[in-house]
N, C-alpha and C positions, 0 to 999 in steps of 0.2 A: 936840867939841860931844856934850853926853851926852844919851841919850835911853831912855824907857820907854814899856811898853805894859800898859796893862791891859784887862781887859773884863769887862763886866758886865752881865747878863741880866735882861731886866725884862719882868715879866708885866703885860698891861694889861687892862684890865674890860670890854674890847668896844669898839665903836667910839663915837667921840669922847673917850675918855680919853685923859687927860691926866697924865704925871706928872714931878712936879719934877725934873730929873735934878741939879741941883747938890751934892747931900751924896755923888752919888755921886761927879763931881769930884773935889770937894775932897778925897777920902777916897782918890783917886787921887795926888792933887799932895802931903796928907801922906803916902802910904806912896815916894813920889818922893826924899822930903827935901830940894828944890830949896828956893830961897828965891827965885828970879826963873825966868820961863821963858814957854813957850805949852801950853796945854792943849787940845787938840784932839778934838771932840766928835765923834763919827758915828754913824749910824744904818743898818744895812746891810737894809732890807725895802722892797719895793715898795708897800706899804698904810700906811706908817709916816712920820713926816714930823719935821723938828725947827726949831722957830722960838724965838725970844725973846719972852717975855710975863712980866707979870708974875705970877704962880702963885698968885691968889687968885680967888676965885668968879664973883665977875661978869666977870672977865677973860678968863677960859677960858667962860665963859658966851656971851659975845659974839664969840669964836673962833671956836666952834662954832658960831652959827647964821650966821655969815657963811660957813663951808665946809658947812655944811648948803645953805645957799643956791646955791652952786656947784655941789653935788655933784646939788639936784636937778635943774640943768639937764641935766645929762649922763644923770638917769635919764629924760629926755625926748628926749635925743637916740639912746638906745638902742632906744627904741623905735620910731625911724622909719629909723636908719643900723642897718645892720647890721652896718659895721666898726667899733662899739663892742662890746668887750669886756664880759662876764660881769660883772668885779671893775672897772669901769672908774671907779665911784663911789668906789670905797675909795682905789686908784689916784691920783686926781685930786687927793683930801684930803689923803694924804701929802703929792703931789707941788707943791700950793698952799702947801703951809706951807714946801717948799723953796727957792721960787722969792720968800719974800718978803724 
């Protein structure tokens, strides 16, 4: 079985920014020259998450609204519980995407 590794570094515009990674994955598949197989996409950052969603303005706005609602609960918890760290809101937004 053949395998191939490619890496892409993407920059976001800040909190709530969503990037469609489909073109990057397609380029890696094309570069591999394979007709079939498996493409795994991975993000290695504690405040970033990955999910599948239609990448259009309405869907991304809806998802950001849901994530912001969850993050607001963490902000409330941070005020009253010292165990919640300063970047808990960002980590929760990223982790929530990973559990979908």
